[in-house]
N, C-alpha and C positions, 0 to 999 in steps of 0.2 A: 301376462307380465305387465307390470306397471310402467307407464311411460314417464320418463323424467322430463321436466320442462327445461328447455335450454333457452336462456336469454342471450340472444346474439346482438341485439341492437343497443343494449345498455353498455355505454362506454364508461369505464372507471378511469378517473384522472388520478395518476399517482404523482404527487408533488415531491420532488427530490430537492429539499432545501439544504441538504448537508453538503458542505464544501470540503473537498479533499485537499485543499491547498496546504493546510496545516499538516496533514499526513505526509504529503509529498516533501515538505520542508524537513520534517522530522526524519524521514528516511534518508534524505540527502545528508543531513548533519550526522546521522549515525554512520552512513557509508564513508563519509569523509574522515570521521573519527577512527574507524576501523583501518582505513588505508594508511592514515598517518601513523597509527600505532604499529602496524605491520612493517612499514618502511623504517620507522625508528628502531625497532628491534632488529630488523635485518642489518641496518648500518652498524648498530652496536655489535652484532655478531661478527660482521666483516672486520670491524676495527679491532676486536679482541682476537681474531684468528691469526 
């Protein structure tokens, strides 16, 4: 059987330069929009009931 070479001393540096702040802000804005929409529809339903 052939032996595969395993390189254990080579360190690979992964640079994560992407920022998730924009994603977090977008998710918060979407969540706030959905909550406001649901609350508005709920109060409209209660008002017409």
